[in-house]
C-alpha positions in Angstrom: 86.4 91.9 60.7 86.6 93.4 57.2 82.9 93.0 56.8 81.9 94.8 60.0 80.8 97.9 58.2 78.7 95.9 55.8 77.1 94.0 58.6 76.4 97.2 60.5 74.7 98.7 57.4 72.6 95.6 56.9 71.6 95.6 60.6 70.6 99.3 60.5 68.6 98.6 57.3 66.9 95.6 58.9 66.0 97.6 62.0 64.6 100.4 59.9 62.6 97.9 57.8 61.2 96.3 61.0 60.2 99.7 62.4 58.5 100.6 59.1 56.5 97.3 59.2 55.5 98.0 62.8 54.4 101.5 61.9 52.3 100.2 58.9 50.6 97.7 61.1 50.0 100.4 63.7 48.4 102.6 61.1 46.0 99.9 60.2 45.1 99.5 63.9 44.8 103.2 64.4 42.5 103.8 61.5 40.5 100.6 61.2 40.7 98.4 64.3 37.6 98.5 66.7 38.7 95.6 68.9 35.1 94.3 68.7 33.8 97.3 70.4 31.3 100.1 69.6 32.8 100.9 66.2 35.3 103.5 67.4 38.9 103.4 66.2 41.7 105.7 67.3 41.0 107.8 64.3 37.4 108.4 65.4 38.7 110.9 67.9 42.2 111.8 66.6 42.1 113.3 63.1 45.1 113.6 60.9 44.7 117.3 60.5 44.4 118.4 64.2 44.8 115.2 66.3 41.6 116.0 68.1 37.9 116.8 67.5 36.4 120.3 67.5 32.8 121.3 67.8 32.9 122.2 64.0 34.2 118.7 63.3 31.4 117.1 65.4 28.7 119.2 63.8 29.9 118.3 60.3 30.1 114.6 61.2 26.6 114.6 62.8 25.1 116.2 59.7 26.7 113.5 57.5 26.0 110.6 59.9 24.1 111.0 63.2 25.1 107.4 64.0 28.9 108.1 63.7 30.6 106.2 66.6 31.9 109.6 67.9 28.4 110.1 69.4 28.2 106.8 71.2 29.0 105.9 74.8 30.9 108.8 76.4 30.4 111.0 73.4 26.7 111.2 74.2 25.1 113.5 76.8 24.3 110.7 79.3 27.1 108.3 78.5 24.6 105.8 77.2 24.1 107.0 73.7 21.4 109.5 74.3 21.8 113.1 73.2 24.6 114.9 71.4 24.2 118.5 72.8 27.5 118.5 74.6 29.5 117.0 71.8 28.1 119.4 69.2 28.7 122.5 71.5 32.0 121.7 73.1 33.3 118.4 71.7 34.0 117.0 75.2 33.7 113.4 76.2 32.9 111.8 79.5 36.0 110.6 81.3 35.7 108.3 84.4 38.6 108.8 86.8 39.1 106.5 89.9 39.3 108.4 93.1 42.4 108.1 95.2 41.9 106.2 98.5 42.1 109.5 100.5 39.5 111.3 98.3 35.7 111.0 98.3 32.7 112.9 97.0 30.8 114.9 99.6 27.5 114.2 97.9 28.3 110.5 97.4 30.8 109.2 99.9 30.6 105.6 98.6 31.6 106.5 95.1 35.1 105.4 94.1 35.2 107.2 90.7 34.0 110.4 89.2 32.8 111.2 85.7 34.3 114.5 84.2 33.9 116.4 81.0 37.1 116.8 79.1 38.3 117.6 75.6 40.2 115.1 73.5 43.9 115.7 73.8 45.6 116.3 70.4 48.0 113.6 69.2 50.1 116.2 67.2 53.7 116.4 68.6 52.7 114.5 71.8 53.6 110.8 71.2 57.3 111.4 70.4 58.0 114.6 72.2 56.0 114.7 75.5 56.5 112.0 78.2 53.6 113.4 80.2 50.4 111.9 78.7 46.8 113.1 79.2 45.8 116.4 80.7 46.3 115.0 84.2 49.4 113.0 83.5 47.8 109.7 84.5 49.4 107.4 81.9 53.1 106.7 82.2 53.7 105.3 78.6 52.2 105.5 75.1 51.3 101.8 75.4 49.4 102.5 78.7 47.7 105.5 77.1 46.6 103.5 74.1 45.3 100.7 76.2 43.5 103.1 78.5 41.9 104.9 75.5 40.7 101.6 74.0 39.3 100.3 77.2 37.7 103.5 78.3 36.2 104.8 75.0 35.9 101.9 72.5 34.1 99.3 74.8 36.2 96.5 73.4 35.3 92.8 73.5 38.8 91.9 72.3 41.7 93.2 74.4 44.6 94.6 72.5 47.8 92.6 72.7 51.2 94.0 73.8 52.2 93.8 70.1 49.2 95.8 69.1 50.1 98.5 71.6 53.7 98.5 70.4 52.6 98.9 66.8 50.2 101.8 67.7 53.1 103.5 69.4 55.3 103.0 66.4 52.7 104.6 64.1 52.1 107.5 66.5 55.8 108.4 66.2 55.8 108.8 62.4 55.7 112.0 60.3 51.9 112.2 60.4 52.0 113.1 64.1 54.2 116.2 63.9 53.1 119.8 63.1 56.4 120.6 61.3 59.6 119.1 59.9 61.5 121.0 62.6 59.6 119.1 65.3 60.1 115.8 63.5 63.9 116.5 63.3 64.0 117.4 67.0 62.3 114.1 67.8 65.0 112.3 65.9 67.8 114.0 67.9 68.1 117.2 65.9 68.3 120.7 67.3 65.5 122.1 69.4 63.1 124.4 67.7 63.7 128.1 68.4 61.3 131.0 68.6 60.6 132.7 65.3 61.5 136.4 65.1 58.2 137.4 63.5 57.6 139.5 60.4 54.7 141.8 61.0 54.7 144.5 63.7 52.1 142.5 65.7 54.2 139.3 65.5 57.3 141.1 66.6 55.5 142.7 69.5 54.0 139.4 70.4 57.4 137.7 70.8 58.2 139.6 74.0 55.5 137.6 75.8 57.2 134.3 74.9 60.9 135.1 75.6 62.6 133.6 78.6 63.5 136.8 80.5 62.6 138.5 83.8 59.5 140.6 83.8 59.8 144.3 83.1 58.0 147.2 84.8 54.8 146.2 83.1 55.2 142.5 84.1 54.5 141.6 80.5 57.9 140.6 79.2 58.1 136.8 79.3 54.8 136.4 81.0 53.7 133.5 78.6 57.2 131.9 78.8 56.9 131.7 82.6 54.8 128.5 81.9 55.6 127.9 78.3 59.3 127.5 78.3 61.8 124.8 77.3 62.2 123.2 73.9 58.5 122.3 73.6 57.2 125.5 75.3 55.4 123.3 77.8 57.1 123.9 81.2 57.8 126.6 83.7 61.0 128.6 83.7 63.1 130.3 86.4 61.1 133.5 86.1 57.7 132.2 87.2 56.7 134.5 90.1 55.3 131.7 92.3 57.0 130.6 95.4 58.1 126.9 95.5 57.7 126.3 91.8 60.9 125.0 90.2 61.8 125.3 86.5 60.5 122.4 84.6 57.1 122.1 86.3 54.5 120.5 84.0 51.2 121.1 85.9 49.6 124.4 86.8 46.2 125.9 87.5 45.4 128.9 85.3 41.9 129.3 86.6 40.0 127.1 84.1 38.1 125.0 86.7 37.9 128.0 89.1 36.2 130.2 86.5 34.4 127.3 84.8 33.5 129.2 81.7 32.3 125.9 80.2 29.5 125.7 82.8 30.2 122.1 83.8 28.6 120.7 87.0 30.8 121.4 90.0 30.9 119.0 92.9 32.6 119.0 96.3 35.7 116.8 96.6 37.0 115.9 100.1 40.8 115.3 100.4 42.3 113.9 103.6 45.8 115.5 103.8 49.0 113.8 105.1 48.5 115.6 108.5 45.0 114.3 108.9 43.2 117.5 108.0 40.6 117.9 105.4 40.7 120.0 102.2 37.3 120.5 100.6 37.3 121.6 97.0 34.2 122.5 95.0 35.2 122.1 91.3 34.0 120.8 88.0 37.3 119.0 87.6 40.2 119.0 90.2 42.6 117.8 87.5 46.0 116.5 88.7 44.8 116.3 92.3 42.8 113.2 91.4 46.0 111.5 90.4 48.2 112.6 93.2 45.5 112.5 95.9 47.1 115.8 97.3 44.6 118.5 98.2 47.0 120.7 100.1 50.8 120.7 100.4 53.0 123.6 101.2 55.0 124.8 98.2 53.2 122.7 95.6 51.3 124.2 92.7 50.7 121.0 90.7 47.6 119.6 92.3 44.1 121.1 92.8 42.6 122.3 89.5 46.0 121.9 87.8 46.4 120.5 84.4 49.3 119.7 82.1 51.0 122.6 80.4 50.6 121.9 76.7 53.1 122.6 74.0 52.5 125.8 71.9 54.1 124.3 68.8 51.4 123.7 66.3 48.7 124.9 68.8 47.1 127.2 66.3 45.7 124.1 64.4 44.6 122.1 67.5 41.6 124.1 68.7 39.6 124.0 71.0 41.8 124.7 74.0 42.1 124.0 77.8 41.1 120.7 79.4 37.4 121.5 79.0 37.5 123.0 75.5 36.1 126.2 77.0 38.2 128.3 74.6 37.2 127.7 71.0 39.8 130.0 69.4 43.2 131.5 70.2 41.5 134.8 70.7 39.4 133.2 73.4 42.6 131.8 75.0 44.2 135.3 75.1 41.0 136.8 76.5 41.0 134.1 79.3 44.6 135.1 80.2 43.7 138.7 80.3 41.0 137.9 82.8 43.2 135.4 84.7 46.0 137.9 85.2 43.6 140.7 86.1 42.5 138.4 89.0 45.8 136.8 90.2 47.8 140.0 90.0 45.2 142.0 92.0 45.1 140.0 95.2 43.2 142.7 97.1 40.4 142.7 94.6 38.9 145.6 92.6 40.3 148.9 93.8 42.0 152.1 92.7 45.4 150.4 92.3 44.2 147.8 89.9 46.0 144.6 88.8 49.7 144.5 88.1 49.2 142.9 84.7 46.8 144.3 82.2 46.7 142.6 78.8 45.2 145.2 76.5 43.2 144.2 73.4 46.4 145.0 71.4 48.5 142.7 73.6 46.0 140.0 73.1 46.0 140.4 69.4 49.8 140.3 69.4 49.9 137.2 71.5 47.5 135.5 69.0 49.5 136.7 66.0 52.7 135.2 67.5 51.1 131.9 68.4 50.1 131.4 64.8 53.8 131.4 63.9 54.6 128.5 66.2 54.5 125.7 63.6 
């Protein structure tokens, strides 16, 4: 018994060593392994700096090498390696999503899948701190996500083993995948990150939008926190003014598919509801609804045209934004919300009363200034 402490230390050291070896193997897989496919690796689409690919990244890579694997397969305009217009402009890839049994396309009733244009989700902070994976939440684990990415985007001729997937997971939870030491410490069981106070007048003004508190007379206090709350600033709080939405909700529609600023092709989706009725939705991407199969359900706000609420920690370095990359900058994000709130808080449409929430140019600048503090 007197050696228990020594044995425990050796066991902990051995466990740490094994984890380190797994992470090193995972790094090699992440950066070099193509699984006999089209030349893509995980690093092709997930850079160390941002965890994603921006149009600027794509343009630089195309100038250096027009045959970069990024532009193959679903990175090309037609999905068959022809054309790079979409990738250079928006850095979106083509994603094929199976249709639920109760959903079909009005223009092609026999189709059992649909191809959508989506941005590449950033790997910063996600692997260790967000159990909801992909913008529609379709993968339940990191291993499933890694397997799906390889099968969908790398065209492998060699299937990754369970050990490969475990090693990729181990690497994706190392320091390289956090935007700050505070987030890394939180992932290891440390304290949750807290909102910075701000230094400049603009930053201090911006903080009001992100604090968990009930709305004031202008409805601006805490308006961003309504959907960006919790330790990771990625879930709804108790002040969201939407009936039936509980705190902790992870999927919401903020009008991205509805407004379709990206100009993506919109198609009509037909949902057969639980009561046998039809819901028809014309959308460039119905988002979460294609995973749940739910087109209409009383009290639910996490289906049609809804997408995962992303973390705001480190978001200033993970552009572009939204599921379709339609906002290329934080300024564009703020401008979208100004338009969104002007619509949803003015249900009677344009009139003398106007919307309840008006984000002024100064408000938008303050929101952007504060978001840049969220390391």
